[in-house]
C-alpha positions in Angstrom: 0.0 1.8 -10.6 2.8 -0.8 -10.6 6.0 -0.7 -12.6 6.9 -4.0 -14.3 10.4 -4.6 -15.6 11.0 -6.7 -18.7 14.6 -7.5 -19.7 14.6 -8.2 -23.5 17.4 -9.5 -25.7 17.3 -7.0 -28.6 15.6 -4.1 -30.3 13.2 -6.2 -32.4 11.8 -8.0 -29.4 11.6 -4.6 -27.6 9.4 -3.2 -30.5 7.1 -6.2 -30.2 6.7 -5.7 -26.5 6.0 -2.0 -26.8 3.5 -2.8 -29.6 1.8 -5.4 -27.4 1.6 -3.0 -24.5 0.1 -0.3 -26.7 -2.5 -2.9 -27.9 -3.3 -3.7 -24.3 -4.2 0.0 -23.9 -1.1 1.0 -21.9 -0.4 4.6 -22.8 3.0 5.4 -24.4 3.8 7.8 -21.6 3.7 4.8 -19.2 6.2 2.8 -21.2 10.0 3.4 -20.8 12.9 1.8 -22.5 16.5 1.8 -21.2 19.3 0.6 -23.5 23.1 0.8 -23.5 24.4 4.3 -24.1 24.7 5.0 -27.8 22.0 2.5 -28.8 19.6 4.2 -31.2 16.0 3.6 -29.9 14.4 5.3 -33.0 10.6 5.4 -32.3 10.7 3.6 -28.9 9.8 5.6 -25.8 13.1 6.3 -24.1 13.2 6.5 -20.3 13.6 10.0 -19.0 15.9 11.3 -16.3 13.1 10.7 -13.7 13.1 6.9 -14.5 16.9 6.6 -14.7 17.7 8.5 -11.5 16.7 8.2 -7.9 14.9 11.6 -7.9 11.4 10.5 -6.7 12.6 8.2 -3.8 15.1 10.9 -2.7 12.4 13.6 -2.6 10.2 11.4 -0.6 12.9 10.7 1.9 13.9 14.4 2.0 10.3 15.4 2.7 10.1 12.9 5.6 13.5 13.7 7.2 13.3 17.5 6.5 9.8 17.7 7.9 10.7 15.8 11.0 13.8 17.9 11.6 11.8 21.1 11.0 9.1 20.0 13.4 11.7 19.1 16.0 13.4 22.5 15.5 10.0 24.2 15.9 9.4 22.4 19.2 12.9 23.5 20.4 12.0 27.1 19.3 8.7 26.9 21.2 10.5 25.7 24.4 12.8 28.7 24.5 11.7 31.4 26.9 10.9 34.3 24.5 8.3 32.3 22.6 4.7 32.7 23.6 2.0 30.1 23.2 0.2 32.3 20.7 2.9 32.0 18.1 3.9 28.4 19.1 1.7 26.8 16.5 3.0 29.0 13.8 6.6 28.4 14.7 6.0 24.7 14.7 4.2 24.7 11.4 6.8 27.0 9.8 9.6 24.8 11.0 8.0 21.7 9.6 7.2 23.2 6.3 10.6 24.8 5.9 12.4 21.6 6.8 10.2 19.6 4.4 10.9 22.0 1.6 14.6 22.3 2.1 14.9 18.5 2.7 13.0 17.7 -0.5 15.0 20.2 -2.5 18.4 19.0 -1.3 17.7 15.3 -1.5 16.1 15.8 -4.9 19.3 17.3 -6.2 21.3 14.5 -4.8 18.8 11.9 -6.2 19.2 13.4 -9.7 22.9 12.6 -9.7 22.4 9.0 -8.4 21.3 6.1 -10.6 18.0 4.4 -9.9 18.5 1.7 -7.3 16.0 -0.6 -9.0 17.8 -0.4 -12.4 21.3 -1.1 -10.9 20.5 -4.8 -10.8 20.0 -4.8 -14.6 23.2 -2.8 -15.4 25.2 -5.8 -16.5 22.5 -7.1 -18.9 22.0 -3.6 -20.3 25.8 -3.2 -20.9 25.7 -6.6 -22.6 23.2 -5.3 -25.1 19.9 -6.2 -23.6 17.1 -3.6 -23.2 15.1 -2.9 -20.2 11.4 -2.1 -20.6 9.6 -0.4 -17.8 5.8 -0.4 -17.9 3.5 1.4 -15.5 0.3 -0.6 -15.3 -2.7 -0.5 -13.1 -2.2 -2.9 -10.1 -5.3 -5.0 -11.1 -3.8 -5.6 -14.6 -0.3 -6.7 -13.8 -0.9 -10.4 -14.3 -2.9 -9.8 -17.4 -0.2 -7.7 -19.0 2.5 -10.2 -18.1 0.6 -13.1 -19.6 -0.2 -11.1 -22.7 3.4 -10.2 -23.3 4.5 -13.8 -22.6 1.9 -15.2 -24.9 3.2 -13.3 -27.9 6.9 -13.2 -27.0 7.8 -16.3 -25.0 11.5 -15.4 -24.6 10.7 -12.4 -22.5 10.9 -12.7 -18.7 9.3 -10.6 -16.1 12.2 -9.7 -13.8 10.5 -7.8 -11.0 7.5 -5.6 -10.0 7.8 -2.4 -8.1 5.1 -2.2 -5.5 3.9 1.3 -6.3 4.7 4.1 -8.7 4.2 7.7 -7.9 1.5 9.4 -10.0 3.6 12.4 -11.2 6.7 11.1 -13.1 
């Protein structure tokens, strides 16, 4: 899946885009709208905290850093004299798993409090009254969806495409 970002001028155009995406068989759970705080979105699918925050990238980074640190700590524990080779694999595995878990948890908490890095570039336009539509579409359909939206609503511009979107948010 790839995430496509459309910056649109007002709520009427946003409704047209969402309708067009639904007609293109993009499920509503894969469409997210971000607007200026206090703007009523009514029946439009509002972006959740997972889309507005840096939670997912932070957890991914925490898993990598924590797992590496835990594995390194496990190797140090194995190198110490009282450790035997029988428990060495268990210590190494436990260190890596504990490090990955703690790293993911801590960085996820930090990521929840930080705004999404990809959305920061659109903040000025959102504060000016524009709306940002995020659509998670299959990679093979990105160009088709872009053309479909542009065909019906010529004033919309595709701002950027995220290379991959995690499956779970």
